[in-house]
C-alpha positions in Angstrom: -7.0 -48.6 55.0 -6.5 -49.6 51.3 -9.3 -51.9 50.2 -7.7 -52.6 46.8 -5.9 -56.1 47.0 -3.8 -55.4 43.8 -2.6 -52.1 45.2 -1.7 -53.7 48.4 0.3 -56.4 46.5 2.3 -53.7 44.7 2.8 -51.8 47.9 4.6 -54.9 49.3 8.3 -54.6 48.7 9.0 -58.3 48.3 6.3 -58.8 45.8 7.5 -55.8 43.8 11.1 -57.1 43.6 9.8 -60.5 42.5 7.7 -59.0 39.8 10.7 -57.0 38.5 12.8 -60.1 38.4 10.2 -62.0 36.4 9.8 -59.1 33.9 13.6 -59.0 33.5 13.9 -62.7 32.8 11.0 -62.4 30.3 12.7 -59.5 28.5 16.0 -61.4 28.3 14.2 -64.4 26.9 12.5 -62.3 24.2 15.8 -60.6 23.3 17.5 -64.0 22.8 14.7 -65.2 20.6 14.8 -62.1 18.5 18.6 -62.4 17.9 18.2 -66.1 17.0 15.4 -65.3 14.6 17.5 -62.6 13.0 20.5 -64.9 12.6 18.4 -67.6 10.9 16.6 -65.1 8.6 17.0 -66.3 5.1 18.2 -69.8 6.0 16.2 -72.8 5.0 14.2 -74.5 7.8 15.9 -77.8 7.0 19.4 -78.4 5.7 19.8 -79.2 2.0 19.1 -82.8 1.2 19.3 -82.7 -2.6 23.0 -82.3 -3.3 25.8 -83.5 -5.4 29.5 -83.6 -4.3 32.3 -83.3 -6.8 36.1 -83.4 -6.4 39.0 -82.1 -8.4 42.8 -82.5 -8.3 44.9 -79.7 -9.6 48.6 -79.1 -10.3 50.9 -76.2 -10.8 54.4 -76.6 -12.1 56.6 -73.6 -11.3 60.3 -72.9 -11.5 62.0 -72.4 -8.1 63.2 -68.9 -7.2 65.3 -69.9 -4.1 67.6 -72.7 -3.0 68.5 -73.6 0.6 71.9 -75.1 1.4 72.7 -76.3 4.9 76.1 -77.4 6.2 77.7 -78.4 9.5 81.1 -77.4 11.0 82.3 -79.7 13.7 85.6 -80.1 15.6 86.8 -82.3 18.5 89.3 -81.3 21.1 90.3 -82.3 24.7 88.4 -79.3 26.2 85.1 -77.6 25.3 86.8 -74.2 24.9 89.4 -75.7 22.4 86.7 -77.4 20.4 84.6 -74.2 20.4 87.5 -72.1 19.2 88.2 -74.5 16.3 84.6 -74.7 15.3 84.1 -70.9 15.5 87.1 -70.3 13.4 85.9 -72.6 10.7 82.3 -71.5 10.8 83.3 -67.8 10.6 85.5 -68.6 7.5 82.5 -70.3 5.9 80.2 -67.4 6.7 82.7 -64.9 5.3 82.9 -66.9 2.1 79.1 -67.1 1.8 78.7 -63.3 2.3 81.5 -62.8 -0.3 79.1 -64.5 -2.8 76.5 -61.8 -2.2 74.4 -63.7 0.4 72.7 -61.2 2.8 72.8 -61.6 6.6 69.1 -62.1 6.6 69.5 -65.3 4.5 72.1 -66.9 6.8 70.9 -68.6 10.0 72.2 -71.1 12.5 69.9 -74.2 12.7 71.7 -75.8 15.7 74.7 -75.6 17.9 75.8 -78.6 20.0 78.5 -79.6 22.5 78.8 -83.4 22.8 81.2 -85.3 25.1 83.2 -88.0 23.4 83.6 -91.3 25.4 86.0 -94.2 25.4 84.4 -97.5 26.4 86.5 -100.2 27.9 86.7 -103.6 26.4 84.5 -106.1 28.2 86.4 -108.6 30.4 86.3 -112.2 29.1 84.3 -114.6 31.2 86.1 -115.9 34.3 88.6 -113.0 34.3 88.7 -110.5 37.1 87.9 -106.9 36.0 89.0 -104.0 38.1 86.0 -101.8 39.1 87.4 -98.8 37.3 87.4 -100.6 33.9 83.6 -100.8 33.8 82.8 -97.1 33.3 83.3 -95.1 30.1 85.7 -92.1 30.3 85.4 -88.7 28.6 88.2 -88.4 26.0 87.2 -85.0 24.6 84.4 -82.8 23.3 82.9 -82.3 19.9 81.4 -78.9 19.1 79.2 -78.6 16.0 77.3 -75.8 14.3 74.8 -76.2 11.5 74.0 -73.3 9.3 71.5 -72.7 6.5 71.9 -70.4 3.6 69.1 -69.1 1.4 70.2 -68.4 -2.2 68.1 -66.1 -4.4 70.5 -66.1 -7.4 70.3 -69.8 -8.4 73.3 -69.4 -10.7 75.5 -69.1 -7.5 74.5 -72.6 -6.2 77.3 -74.5 -7.8 80.0 -72.0 -6.7 78.7 -72.1 -3.1 78.8 -75.9 -2.9 82.3 -75.9 -4.4 83.6 -73.2 -2.0 82.1 -74.9 1.0 83.7 -78.1 0.0 87.1 -76.4 -0.2 86.6 -75.1 3.3 86.2 -78.7 4.4 82.9 -78.2 6.1 81.0 -81.4 6.8 77.5 -82.7 5.9 76.7 -80.3 3.1 73.0 -80.8 2.3 71.1 -79.3 -0.6 70.3 -77.5 -2.6 66.6 -77.7 -1.8 64.8 -75.7 -4.5 61.6 -74.0 -3.7 59.6 -70.8 -3.8 60.3 -67.8 -1.6 56.5 -67.4 -1.2 55.8 -70.9 -0.1 52.0 -70.6 -0.6 52.0 -69.4 -4.2 52.5 -72.9 -5.6 49.6 -74.4 -3.5 47.4 -71.4 -4.4 47.8 -72.0 -8.1 47.3 -75.8 -7.7 44.1 -75.1 -5.6 42.7 -72.8 -8.3 43.3 -75.5 -10.9 41.6 -78.0 -8.7 38.5 -75.8 -8.2 38.1 -75.2 -11.9 38.2 -78.9 -12.6 35.7 -79.6 -9.8 33.4 -76.9 -11.2 33.6 -78.3 -14.7 32.8 -81.8 -13.3 29.8 -80.4 -11.4 28.4 -78.7 -14.6 28.8 -81.8 -16.6 27.2 -84.0 -14.0 24.3 -81.5 -13.6 23.7 -81.6 -17.3 23.7 -85.4 -17.4 21.3 -85.6 -14.5 19.0 -82.9 -15.8 19.3 -80.7 -12.7 20.4 -77.2 -12.0 23.2 -76.3 -9.6 22.4 -74.2 -6.6 24.7 -72.7 -4.0 27.7 -74.3 -2.5 26.9 -75.9 0.9 30.3 -77.5 1.7 33.9 -77.2 0.7 37.1 -78.9 1.7 40.7 -79.1 0.4 44.0 -80.8 0.9 47.5 -79.9 -0.4 50.4 -82.1 -1.3 54.1 -81.4 -0.9 56.6 -80.9 -3.7 59.7 -83.1 -3.9 62.7 -80.8 -4.2 65.9 -82.2 -5.8 68.4 -82.9 -3.1 72.2 -83.5 -3.3 74.7 -84.3 -0.7 78.4 -83.5 -1.1 81.5 -84.2 0.9 84.5 -81.9 1.2 86.6 -82.1 -2.0 89.2 -79.4 -2.4 90.1 -80.4 -6.0 86.5 -81.0 -7.2 85.3 -79.0 -10.2 82.4 -76.6 -9.7 79.3 -78.7 -10.0 76.5 -77.8 -12.4 73.2 -77.7 -10.4 70.1 -77.7 -12.6 67.2 -76.1 -10.7 64.4 -77.9 -12.6 60.8 -77.2 -11.6 58.6 -78.1 -8.7 55.1 -79.5 -9.1 52.5 -78.6 -6.4 49.3 -80.5 -6.0 46.0 -79.8 -4.3 42.6 -81.6 -4.1 39.2 -80.1 -3.4 35.7 -81.4 -2.7 32.7 -79.2 -3.4 29.0 -79.9 -2.5 26.3 -78.1 -4.4 22.6 -77.9 -3.8 20.6 -79.1 -6.9 17.2 -78.2 -8.1 
């Protein structure tokens, strides 16, 4: 017979399992605390309260290097297949013309393709006049098939000739050119860099006036504006002269806000 109570407790299977569980939970708790302490190592015990916040608005004016032109080809016929055939023929002719100007396949894409029934609506019957039941419903008179395409032009000197040629092909709803940058972010990147420099200059001036020193940055935010590309709409005009299309420049804007610790 074992007279040692502690030994008897350890010999009990249930007690042994319970002790192992308690030790496991304690080890896990210590591990979590250790990780948390490591993550917070070097951080201040309290968030910075002595701060200044400055803002800056920057601009970047850059010449465009691409132009986008979109146009729609649409035809109406008594049947869908006839309308599709007419639209396909005209759209293919427009695409052949565009490719003939040196535009690559990768820079031509279809934005939409639609088949729309065309209806005839009966005239309403005057009050007090008997209307046959069949006169109350619209009837389908044909179908319109439209395809909208977009072309990206890298050689901006071609813009006028493209607009002129598309007009001679009698495509509808020519829209553009929308001038921009092939790398859409480069304009905003340059504007943001200008905004940051202005904000940093303001922070240095304010710190000097307050007699304090700037510490590390504790907060930063930004917002970007959109440029306003020049737009032009043209209708099909077979005898029109080739238009001159100045590309101009686009101005990009960005605003930033920076919060510094001060000492």
